[in-house]
N, C-alpha and C positions, 0 to 999 in steps of 0.2 A: 416509544422506545420499548425494546423487549424487556419487560419486567423492570427490575431495578438492578441490572447487571452492572457491576463495577469490578472487573477482574483485578486481582492483585498483581504486583510486579512479577511474582513467581509464575502466576498463571499466564502472563503475557510473554514469557520467555519462549521463543520459537527456535527450532533447530532444523537444519537440513544437513546434507553431507559436508558442504563447504561453508555454510553461513550460519550465523546466530543472529537473531533479532531480539533487541532489548527495548523496553519501553523508552521512548524519547524523553530526555530530561533537559532542563535548562543548561546543565553542564556540558551537553553535547554541542552547544551552539558554536563555540570557538572552532572546533574541528570541522563541523559541518558547514560553517560559513565559508571556509577556505575551499572545501570540496564542492559545494553546490553553488557558489557565487560565479556562475558560468552562464553567459547569455545563450550558449548553444542548447542548454537544457530547456529553454523557453521557446524554441523554434516552433513547436507544434501546440504548446499549451498557452502561449501568449504571456503577457506580463513581462516582468523584468526581474533580475535577481534582487534579493533583499538588500537594502541600502547599506546596512551596517551590522556588525556583530550584535550591537545593542538591540537593534530592531528584531534580529533573529531571537535573541534571549526573551524579548517581550512576547513574541509569537509563541515560543516554546512554553512560556509560563502559562499561557492560556491552554495550550494543547496538553500540558501535564495534568490538567484537571479532568481530562477524559470525557467531559460532557460539554455539549453546546451551551452557549450563554443562556438559552431558554430552557436548558435541561431536558430537551425533548429528543436529543440524539446522543449516542455514545460516540465519542471521537477517540479512536485508537491510533497511535502513531509509534513507529519503531525506528530505531537506527539499525541498519544492517551492517554487520561486521564479518570480515573473513575470519574463520576459525584459525587459520594457519598463523596469523600475526595480529589479530585483533583490530586491524585497520577498518575504518568505516568505508563502505563502498556506495551507500545510498540510504534511502528511507522507504518505508512502507506506510500506508495509511488506509484506514477503513472508517467510514461513517456508517453506523448501524441505526436503522429506523425499523421498528417492529421486527420482522423476521428477514429483513433485507440488509445486506452489507454492500456498500459501494467501495470498491477497491481502487487503489492507486499505488504506483511504484515510481521511484526515481533512482536511477543508477548514475553515478558521476561519470562524466564523459570518459575519463581515463580508464574506467573499469567496464565500459560497455563492450559488447561483442564477446564476452567470456561466459555467457549463459547465466549470469547472476540474476538478471531480471526474471527469467523463466523459473529458475530454482526458487527465488523468493516468492513469486506469485503463486506457485504450486503450494509452497509451504503455508502461505497465508490462507489460501482457499481451503486447504485441508483443515487448518485450525478453525476457521470460521464455521465450516460445515460440521465438524466433529465436536468441538468444544462449546461453541456458542449455539450450535444446532440451528443455524440459519437455514432457510429454505431457498433463498434467492441471493445470488451474487451478481453484481453489476460492475462493469468498467466502461468508462467513456473514452473512446480512442479517436484521435484525429484521423480522418479518412486517408491521409497521406502518410501516416506514421506506421509504416509496415512492420517495423520491429516491435512496436507495442501491440499491434494486432496479433503477431506471432506469440507474444507473451500471454495475451488474454486467452488465446486458443490453447496454449500449453497448460493454463490454469483450469481448463475445462469449460471455459465460457464459449458461447456461440455468437457469431455476428447476427444482429437483427437488422431489420430495415428501419428501425427507429433512429432518428437524428435528434440530439438535444444540444442546443447551442453550437451547432456545426460539428459535433462529434458523433460518431457511430456508437450506439449502445451495444455492448456485448453482455450476454446474460447466461447464467446457469440457473435453471429453475427446477428444483427437485420436486415441486408439487405436481408438475405436469407429466413427468415420467421418471422412471428409475435412472438416476445418474450415478455413476461411480464417483467416489471421492478421489480427487487428483492424487496421484502418488508422486513420489519424488522424481521418478524417471518417466512418467507418462507424458 
């Protein structure tokens, strides 16, 4: 893991023009269970919705620690909220190993198609590159999930030929060449 990074809640607050991302808390489980308990969200990633609010609370308790059980990875998770009304629209996640961050995003079905995923992924990529100074960002995208591929591209990642567990690896590697930090509108 990159040093002994453990960002504070204040450092983990992210902003874009329409969205604010706050560190995920156990208290978010009730609202997010209703929002994310949707089989359609698992079409490309597999699995099934979490069984109960209590199961989600248990999962969030682990995620609130921000470290993997072996303490070898930094686990950062956010709830995404619209600034206009404070409603949750989805989540962001990053697993940090050394100088690499693996990104993921979930936007609730009812809020998809409004540009929230692109906005959130750009916001997250920008923060990981500028605040944590990571040199590599990665996202795994199902080959048929064209919307997520567009999100990864909007965040500055490029499609690779690498396939991991049936998903295409998208990567931004600042070590190999000069890459601009994603801007809100890029």
